[in-house]
N, C-alpha and C positions, 0 to 999 in steps of 0.2 A: 282531923280531916285528912282524907287520902287524896293523892294527886295522880292523875293519869299520866301516861307517857308524854302527852302533849304539854301538860303543865310542868312536868319535870324539867323539860327543856327551858321553860321560862324561868324556873327557879335557878337552874344551872347558870343562866346568863346573869341573873340577879345576885346569886350567892357565891359565884366563883371568885375566890380570892386571887389576887394578882400573883402569878408565878414569875416574879420580876428577876429571878436569878439571885444566887447567894443564899447562905444558910438561914438568913433572917426571914425568908419568904415562906408563906404557908400556902399550900396548894391542895384544895379539896375537889378540884375539877374532875378527878377521876373516881369520885366516891360512889357514884351510882344513884339510882332512883330511890332506893329504900332510905338511904342516908338523908337524901334531900327531903324526902317526905317526913322523916322524923323531926329534923330540925325546923323544917318549914311549918310543921304542925303546932309548934309552941306559940302561944298567943304573944304577940308583941315582939316576935323575933326581929322583924324588919327594923323596929325601933332601936335595936341594939347595934345596928350597923353604923359605922363611922367612916369618914373619908379615909382614915388610915387603915381600915379593914378592907373595904371594897367600895371605891368611889362610885362605880357604876351602879351598884346595888343601893348605895346611900341616896343617890339622886333618883333612880328609877324603880327601886324595889317595890314600893307600895303600889305604884301604878301597874307594874307587872303582875303583882299578886291579884289584882282585880280584873285582869284580862283573861280571856279564854278563847281558844280556837274552835271553829266549827269544822265540819267535814269537808268544806269547800276550800279551806285555806290551810297552808302548812306554815304560814308566817304572817305576822302583823306587827305594826309599830308605826313610828313616825312616817317613814317613807310610804308604807302601805296605806296609811291614813290619807296622806296627801294624794296618792294615786286614786284612792276611792273618791275623794272630794272632787278632783279634776274629772274623773270619769262621770260622776254625777252631774257636774256642770255641763259636760259635753252632751250627756243625754238630754238635759233640759233644753239646751240650745237646739239640738236636732228635733226634739218634740215641738218646740216653738216654730221652727222653720217648716216642719211638716204640717202643722196645724194651720199655717197661714194659707190663704187662698192661692198662693203662687204668684202674687203680684210683685215679683222681684224683677229688676232689670235683666234682660236676656244676656246670658253669659256671665252674670254674677255668680259667685260661689254659692250664695243662698239659693238662687234659682236652680243651679245644677244639683245641689244636695236635696232640695225639695223634690225634684223630679226623680232622682235616683232612689230616694226613700220610698216613694209611692210605687215606683217600678218594681222594687224588691218586694214590697208588701203585696202588690197585686199578683206578682209571679208566685209568691209563696201560697197565697190563698186560692190560686187557680183562676183568678179573674182575668189575668193577662192573656191567657190562651195562646202562648207563643211556642208551645212544645213542637208543633209541626215545623214552624219556622226555624227553631233552633236545631231540630233534627236535620233539616236541610243544610244548615251551616256545617254541622259536624260531618254529615255524610259527604259534603263537598270537599272538606279538608282530607278526610280519609281516602276519598277517590283520588285527590291530588297526590297524596303520599303513595298510593298503590300504583299510580301511573309512572312512577320513576323506573327507568330501565337501565340507565347507565350513570357513570360518575358525573357527567355534566348535568344530567337531570337531578342528581342528588344535591349538587351544589346549588342549583337553582331552587330546589325545594327548601333547603336551609335558609336561603335568602328570603324566599316568599313567606315562610313561617315567621321569620323575625319581623319583616316590614308590614305584612298584612294581618298577622294574627298575634303579634307580640310574644312569640315563643322562640326561645333559643334551644335548638335541638343538637347543636354542636358547641364548640367553644364560643363563649360570649365575648364579642369584641366591643369595648366601650371606649368612649372618648372622655378623658379626664386630665387633670393637671399633671404636668410632668414634674415629678418630685425633685429632679435635679435642676430644673429650670421652671419655676412656678409662673413664669410669664407666658408659657406655651402649653397647649394641650397636646396630648399624645394618645395613640391607641394602645389599649391594654387588653391582652387576651388571657382568659382563665376558663376553667371548666368546672361546672357544677354538675357532678354526675347524678344520675337518677337513683343511685343506690349509695349506701355508705361504703366507699371503697376500702377504707381501713378495716371495717368489720368483715367484709367478704374475703379480704386477703388473709385475715388471721383466723377466721372461724368458718368451718364447713357448714355448721348449722346456720349461721347468718347468711351464707351464700344460698342455701336451700330456701330459707325464708324469703330472701330477695327474689329468687327465681319464681317462687310460687306467686308472689305479689305481682310480678311482671306478667306471668301467665294469666292471672285473673284479669289484668287490664286488657291483654290481647283478646281474651275470650269476650270481654265486654264490647270490644270493637268488632266482634262478629267473626273472629278467627276460630275455626274448629278446635275443640279441646286438645286433641292429640297434637295438632300442629302448634298450638299456642305453647304447650309445655316444651316442645323441642326448640322452638324459636326463642323462648325465654332462657333455656339452657345455653343456647349459642350466645345470647347477650351476656350471661354471667361469665362465660369463658373469656369473652373479650374484656369485660370489666375487670376480671381478675388479672389479666395480663397488664392492663393499663394501671391497675393498682400496684403492681410489682415495680413500676417505674415512677410512682407518684411520691413526692416528697411530703410526708405527713407532718413534718416539722413546721411547714408553712401554715397549714390549717390549725395546727395545735399551738401556734403562737411561740414556738421554740426557736424560730429563725429571726434574725435581725432583718430589718427592712432591706438593707443594702445587700443581703444575701439572696433575696428572692425577687427583688425589683430589677429584673434583667432587661436592659435596653439593648436591642439588637439593631444593627443596620439591616434594612430589608434585604440588601444584597447578600447578607451573611446567613439568611435563614435556610439556605440550601443545605447547611450543616445539620439542620434539625428536620426539615421537611423534604420528603422524597416524592410523595404522591400529591401533595398540595403545594402551593406556592404562597408567598406573601400576599400576592394579589388575590388569591383564592380566599385567604383568611379575611381580608378586607371586604371582599365581595359577599361572602356568605353572612357577614355581619350587617350588611346593608349599605356599606359605603360605596360611593360612585365616583369620587374624585380621583385626582392623580395620586400615584403611589407615594406615601410618605417616605422620608429617608430612614426613619426609625420607628420601631414599635416595641412595646414591652411584652415579654413573655414571662408569666409568673412562674410556671413550672416547665422548663424546657424538656425534661425527661418525660414528663407526662404527655406533653404535646407530641413528642417524637413517637411515643407508643401509640397514641391515637392516630397519628398520620399513617402509621404502618398498616392500620386496618381500613384505611380509605382506599379500597380496591374493589374490583368486580366481585370477588368472592364474598365480601361482607356487606354488599348493598342492602340485603334484606335486614341485616342486623341494624343498620342505621335507619332504615325505614321504620322498623319496629320501635326503635328508640324515639323516633319522632312522634309516634302514637303515644308512647309513654309520657313524653314531655307535654304533649297537648292535654292529655287527660289529667295529668298531675296538676297542671296550672289551673284548669277550669273545672275540676272534679265536681264541685258542688252544683254547678250549673249545667252539667252534661245532661241532656234529655233522658227521659225514662227508658227509652229504647235500649240504652247502654247498661242498664241494670246496676247503676252505682248505688251503694248503700249510703244514705244521707242521714245526718243527725236530725232525728225527729223530735228532739227535746227543745229545739229552738223555736221561738215564735217569729212571725214575720217582722215584728217590731224589733226584736233583739237582733235578728239577722241583719236587718237594714242598718241598725246602729253599729254593729260590729264591722260591716263593710265600710261604712263612712269613717269610723274611727281608725280603721286599719289601712285599707288600700287608698282611701281618700283623705289621709291625715293632713296633707298640706292644705286642702280646701277648708276643712273644719278648723284647722289650726289658726288660720288667719282670722276667721270669725271669732274663735275663742279669745284671741288676743285683743280684738277690738272691744269685747264685752267684759273681759275679766282682768285685763292688765291696765294699770292706772299710771298717770303721770307722776303721782306721788311715789309709787314703787320705783319708777325709772330714776327719779331724782335721788332717792335714798341709796339705791343699789349702785348708782353711778358714783356717789360719794364713797361708798365702801370700796369699790374697785379702785378709785383714785388713791384712797388711803392705803390700801393693800399694796398697790404699785409703788407708792412712795416708801413704804416700809421695806419692800424687797430691795430697793436701791441701797438702803442702809445695811441690810443683811449681806448683800453681795460685796459691797465695798468694805465691810467690816470683817470679811472672812479672811483670816490671816493665812489660811492654807491655799488660797487662790493666788495665782500669779497676776501681775498687772494685765498681761495679755488676756488671761482668762476672765478677769473682771470686765475688761472692755467688751469682750465677746458677749457676755451675759447681759451687761447693761444695754448693749445695742439691741439685743432681743427685747428687753423690757421697753426700750424707747419705741420700738415699732409694734409692740403688742396691741392688738385691737380687742375691744370688748363689745360683743353683740348681745345686747340686753333686751329681753322681752320678745320682740318680733319685728320683722321688716315692715316697711310701710305697705299698706294695702296695694295689691296689684291693680293695674289699669284694666278696667272691664273691657273685654272683647266679645261682642255678640256671637262670633263664630265659635267661641269655646263651648257654647251650648250644644253644639253638634255632637259632642262626645256622648250625650244621652240618646241612645237609639231605641228601637221598638222592643227590645228584650234586654234582660240583665246580661245574658251571655254576650250579645252583640256589643253592649256598652262596655263591658270589661275587656273584650278584644280590642275595641277602638281605643280605649284608655291605655292599654298595655302597648299597643303598636305605636301610639303617639309618643310614649315615653322613649321607646327605642329610636324612633325617627328624630326626636328632638335631641337626644344624646349624640347621635351620629352627626347631626348638623352642627353641634358645638365644636367639632374638630377644627373647623376653619376660623374659629373665634378665639380671642384671648380670654383666659380664665377671669371670672368676675371677682374672685377673692371675697365673696360675700359669705361671711360666717353663718348667716341665717339659713343658707341653703343646706346645711348639714343636719339639722334636726327640725322637726315640726314644733311650733310654739306650744302645742299641747302635750309634749313629751316632758315628763317630770325628770329633768336631768340638767346638768351643766357639764361641759367638757372642754378640754384644751385640744386644739387641732394643730399639730405641728406644721403641716404644709401651708396653713393660713397664718400661723403665729397669732392665733386669736382664741378667745374664749367665748363660747356661746352659753349664755345664761337664759334659758327659755322662760317664757311667760308663766308656764305651769309650775316651774320650780320656785317661783315667787309666791306660792300659796302657803298660808299658815298651816302648821307652825314653822315651816322652813324659813319663811319670811312673814312677819306679822306687822301689818300697817299700824296696829294699835300698840305695839311694843316700843320700848325706847331703843335708841341706836345701839347700845351695848348688848342688849338681848339679841338683836338681829346680827350683831357682829359675831357673837358666839355661834350663831346658827348659819345663816347663809354666808356670813363673812368668812367663817372657817372653810366653807365649801369653796368660795371664790379663791381664798388663799391656797387651798389644796390644788385647785386647777392651775393656778399660776405656777406652782411648784413643778408641775409636769413639763413646763418649758425648759426646766433645768435638770431634769432627771437623766438617767443613762440613755434614754431614747431621745428626749427632747433636745439635748445638747448636740445631737447629730444634725440638727436643722438650724440654719442661720436666721438672721433677723427678718429675712424676707420669705422664710419657709422653705428654702432650697435645702435638699438633702446634701449635707457635707460631713460625712462621718469623721473626717480628720481635722475639722475646724477647731475643735477645742484642744488646747495644748496638752501633750501627753502627760506632763508633770501634774497638771490639774486632774486629768482622768485618773491617774494613779492615786492622788491624794483623796479624791472622791471615793475611789474603790475601797480604800482603807476605812473610810467612814461607813460605807455600805456593809462591810463585813461585820462591824460592831453592831449595826442595826439588825442585821440578819440573825446574829447570835442572840441578841436581846429578845427579839420576838419569838424565836424558836423555843424559848423557855416557857412559853404559855401553852396551856393545854385546854382542850374542850372535849368532854366525854372521853377522856383518856388519850386523845390524839393531840400531838404537838402541832402547833401552828407551824406552817412551812414558811420560815423567815425569808427564804430565797424567793419563793413564788410571790409572796406578798410585799416584797421589798419596796417597789416603786410606790405603791399605795400607802404603805406605812410612812415613808419619807414625806409624802405629800400631806398626810394627816398631821405629822409633827410640824412641818413648815407652816401649814395653814393656821394652826393654833398658836404657834410662835409669833406670827405676824399679828394675829388678833390680840394677843396679850400685850404686845408692844404698843399697839395703837390705843388700847384701853388705858394704859399708863398706871393709874393708882390701884391699890389693892382691892378696893370695893368694886370698882368696875371690872377688874380682872376676875373677881369672884363671880360676877354676873356672866362673864364670858365662859369660865369653866363650867358653871352649872348648865348653861344653855348648850354648850358643846356636848355635854353628856346626854342631855335630853334629845339631841339630834339623833342619837343612835339607839333610842328606845326600840327594842325588838323582841317579840315573842315568836318562837318557832318550835316545830317538832324536833325530836331527837334526830330523825332521818334527815331533815333539812339542815340541821346544825352540822351533822357529820359530813354531809355532802359539801357544805361550804368550806369547812376546814380542810378538806382533802383536795378541793379543786378550784376554789375561788381565789382570785388574785387579791381580794380584799380580806383583811382579817375579820374574825367574828366581831359582832357589835361590842360586846363587853371588853374585848381586847383593844378595839379602836378607841375606847375611853381610858381604861386603866393603864395600858401601856404608854399612852401619849401623855396624860396628865402627870404621870410619875417622872417624866423627863424634865420637868420645869421646877426651878427653885421656888417660883412664886406659889406653886401648889403646896409646898411644905410650909412656907411662911404663912399663907392664908389659913390653912386648916390645922396647923400644928402637928403635922405628921412627923414622927420621929423614928429613930432607929429602933428596930424590934417590931414595928408595925408591919403587917403583911404588904402594904402598899409602898413601903420604904425601899428606895434604891439608893445606894451609896453615890455621892456626887461624881466620883470618877467613873461610874458605870452608867450615868445618865447620857442617853444618846441624843444627838442633834444632827440636822443636816448642815446648819450654818453655825 
């Protein structure tokens, strides 16, 4: 049998032997498609795999051989399957709500979603007949933009766009938890440019493409073609200058939080701002209260560059950027008059579902949790969390490389760590919430977006809630650790089989969602997590330097170990993937300790390996190994299990086997 490029990637994941370092390791990961096709074509080849040859392939090989990708997907596997299941459940819930006669309490999420669904359906089918109404809305906004004549008018425009239309056309000012004092909210200012600043800075071709796209938008807004191109060019010149002063290490994740989370006293902003003031920044963001003592500027150099263009000469540039921001945000719902090309492959039903699952995910998420999350799930997962937490106390206190002060710091974090499992309690129904649904989809989305901005601004005068459920919708398939909350959010959706199986025994689930929970707890103690104290306050120097140094030595060993693995001839970036690799190792270490005896540990090993079942194209695999902070799926299994003595005892793996790693080379966090 012959294998396409798509199935070659699957076999690669299955047949890649562990490059664990040392001369005893065998590595065929760079062999190429033809070699994989030849060995994969032999009947019974998968049966020859043993845990000592390739544990990932031993557990997942047969299932991978029976999987295939279609033209719509570049990957599939455990997580993809769960996403598909959850997506199907959400579709069923939406269909049920939509089919109901609408007899829901006014202001309930069911009533709002019912009305939004039918609003979108009717708009798509042409039954709604709101094109003239929506055209009047957009015409009115464009007239409002065109009426600006001076800088005061420009500031008022930016404020009106935020509060009345939900559009930030300049730096977005939002209220959120102060990372250095998590009992207070603080204003934070950042800029989401209408173009990719890094690309236009580094590539003339990208700058031309961006200019042409902006010119098209301006033409759609009714600006003559020759004027549109000139004005788009003026925008690109401004964006290029702003890009020259932008710190791309922030958006690229190369900067530590404390390096870009810059708290300024408002009285000090005169060193950055010359044309605007601190009060101006607050005003254009929608804030109306007294001037705060402090605000956060994410990229001072970028803001300084932006401020330099807020002058009479560049008013037209900012007006045109406001048009761009408006049309970008509501592009699909812009009336026909403006000549937008829309995706005609969508049906009204699909479009309505996409909007509800995307922009209204908090609404559908609450309903999803009520229907799909059970008390039995909560009880079992709570037990796993408690068992994991208890084991981390053992690991921390048993770490001979940690000082007593370091152990106290980490156990304090563990004492105060919260677990937000499933979903928050249902919200209290407010009939006025139904007002968000207006006579057209465009008006509804504008209302919804402006409400979000107003609610965020209003939070400034309140104390943070520290509610971990606020960070993700219950229907998001994910679990995460949030340093500023010192908590873990385990969503209702991530408790879907096979990540968590209500019909499976405790140790099967321990190897699956248990290792995920252990992974997330580990992030509280990684190189970023230890910068935050037990209450989530950013304190970069809180951990003793001697402990940081000792941890750094362990990190170097883990980095070198993972860098010995290859996918499609490309080595895993052990430095890029370090934090996630350490979390994988720690999560499995805890699960094995909790399991205790060898039979239960075998169950944990096998189900941990099944967790990372994944089939993908060569292109997808190469992209991940080059840029993803997570190691490829096969490496997340083979590299991790090879670190544990229990693996060798249970499966009889011995020196000379490809999976064998000498005891002194096996890496651990603890």
